[in-house]
N, C-alpha and C positions, 0 to 999 in steps of 0.2 A: 256214365253207364249206358252202353248201347244195348238196347233190348232187340232181341231176334225172335222171329217166328220161323220155325223150321218146318217147310212144306215137304212131307214125305219123311217124317221124323222116324219112323220105324223101319225104313229101308236101310240097308248096309251103310250107305254113305250118310244117311240121316243120324244113325247112331254114333258113327265116327265123329261127325260134326258137333253133335250133342256133347261128347265126351271132351272135345276140344274147347268148346265155349265154357264148359263146367270149369276148366282150369285156367281161364282166361280172365284176369281181374278186371278187364275192360268192358267184358260182355256178360249178358244175363239172358238166358233162354226165357223168353216170355210165355211161349206156347208151341204146340207142335201141331201139324195137320196130318192125319193118317187114318184111313178105314179100319185099319187093324190095330188095335191097343189092347194089352192086358194089364195096363195100369202100373207098369214097372218105371215108367219116366217120372222124375221128380218134378214135372212141370205139366200144366194141363194140356191134354190133348182132345182134339176136335175131329170127328169122322168126316166132317165137310167144312171146307174153309168158309162157307156163308154162315156158319155158326159161331165162328170165332169173334169175340167180342173184346179181345185182349189188345190193348194199345202196344204197338212196337215201333221201333225206328227203322228197321230193314227186314225183308224176308229172304231166306235163302230157300231155293228150290233144288231138290234132287228128288224127282218124282217120275211120272209117265207122262207121254204126250197127250195121253186121253185126257187128263185133267188140267192142262196147261191154259185152255181158254178160259175157264171159270177162274184159275188163279190169277190170270192177268186183268180180268174184269174186277176182282176184289182189289187188286193193287191200284188199279186206276180209280176206283170209287173211294179208297181210303188215302189215296195220295202216298202210298206206302213203297219205298225203294225197294227193287226186287233184283236179286243175284239169280240169274236164270241159268241152271246148270244142266237142266234135262236135255238130252240130245235126241236126234231123230225127229225134230219137229218139222211139220210140213210147210211149204211156201206161204201158205195163208197164216199159220201160226206165226211165223217169223214176221210177217207184215203186221199182224197183230201187235206183236211185241214193239216194233217200231211205232206204231200208232200210240200205245200206251206210254211210250217214252216221251211223248209230247206233253204229258201231264204229270208224270212221275219218273224218277231215274230208274233205268233198266241197264243192267250189266250182263253181257253175254259173250262168251269166248269159246272158240273151238276146242280149247285145252285150258283147264283151270290151273294147271301147275304153274307155280312162280318160276321154276327153272326153266321150263320151256318157253314161257313168255319173256323172259330174260334173254333167252338164246336167240329169240326172233330179232331182238334189238341188236345182239351182237353180230348176228349174220349179215346185218346191213352194212355195218362198219367192215366186216371181214370182206365181203364183196366189193366194197368201194376201192379196197387195197388189192385185192388179189385178182380180181377179174381182169383188169387192165393188164395185168401181168401175164395173161394167158392161162391161168389156172382153170381147170375143167371142174365142174361140180356134179357130184354124185350123193344121192341120199339113200341109206339103207335103214329100214324100220323092220323091227321085231315084235311080234305080239302072240298071245295064247292062241291055241288051235280052236277056240270057240268063237274068235272074232269073224265076223261074217264079211266085212268090207276090207278091200285092199286096192291101193294102199290106204293106210291110215289118214283121217282127216288131218292129224297133226303133221304127217309127213308132207301133204298138200299145203299146209300152212307154212312149214318151213321153206317149201319150194317157192311159194308165193312170195316170201319175205327176200328171197334171193333175186327172184325174177324182177320184182317191183324195182329193186335197185339196179337192175340191168336195162331198164326201160320197157320191159315186157316183150323183148324181141325173142326170147329163148323158148324152144319147145319142150315139153315133158316126154319123156320116152319111158315106158313102163315094160317092155319087152323087145330085146334085140335079137330074140332067136330067129325070127323070120328074114333077117337080111344079112348080107355079107359086104360090109363097106366100113371105110374107115369112120371113126367117131367124128361127127360133125362139130364143130366148135359151139354152135349155138344150141345147144341142148342140155337139159338137166335130167339125168337119169335117176329113176326112183325105183327101188327093188324092195319087195316085201318078203318076210319069212314069218311063218306060222308054225308054232310048235309048243307043246307043254304048257306051262302055265306063267310064261313071260307076260309081266304086267304091261310093259311098253318100253322099248329101246329105239333110240333115234341117233344116227350118225350122220352128220353132214361133213362130206369130204370134198376138201378143195385140194386137186391133184395138179402139181405144177412140174416143172422140169427139174429132176432131182430132189424134188422136196414134196411133202404132203402135210397138210394141216387139217386136223379133224376135231370138229366139234361134237361131243357126245353127251347124251342125256339118258340116264336110266331111272325108271320109276321102279321101286321095289315093292311098292303096295299102293292101292288106291287112295291111301290117307294123304299123299301129296295133292290130289285134287280136292279133299276137304279143307286142307290148310290153305289153299289158294282161296276157296270160296269164302273163308273166314276173314282172310286179309281183304278181300273185295268187299265184304259186308262193312268193315271198318271204313274202307275208303268211301263207300256209296252213301252210307247214312249222312243225311243233311246237304247232300248234293243237289243242284238244281236239275230239273226235268232234262232228259236227253238220253241217248243211246252211248253207253260206254262199253269198254272191254278191258281185258286185262292189262293190255299196253297202257292204260291210263293208270292202273294201280302200280306198274313197275315204274312208270314215268314220275309219279308222286314220290315214290321211294328214292328214286336216284336224285331228286331235287333237294333232299335233306343234306 
């Protein structure tokens, strides 16, 4: 039985993950960390991570950047594996996570979705076959109207997966409105749509002569990110120190 500490247990994702762990016979929620607690959780909740005296096999973090430094210090001191899901971290915090990974395993990815991370691997294979045949690559991403950044980090990760397979020669193009010219071969177009409550949709289009191959992923709720975090925790518990990402989780699954 793998015991989990949920850092940010009373946030939306913390509650989603708590429910998933409660239904998983391989996992047990050992404790939660959250400054706001009304006592409704069936596990002990500590307002500050430094007060947590419960032993666990892995910590899942869905919190805020403001508390990440203290959490990383705790994981390092207790040699506690950490699935780091909080976004918007500073360069210094990312560097600190890398330092902590030298003494305990840390897993971090731009997107925790199992589907997206499987897609990243499939894109490399598709690029290997289709790019030499002259296929153009375009990416379209759609998100809700409250999302501040464009393009999404996931869209950039998808583009990076393609470009790495191409040797890094291709340029990213985000807006073609200011030019009148034929599309250069060595570019990857990335377009963003913002509207309504779209959780997240990504299409990677390989457009060739007389045929189009499209890889699509749609997230219908944020639960997909929680499910990925739970699988990551199962993977990470017991691993040696080091920096991991979701590609390692996918690779382990494919090896069976």
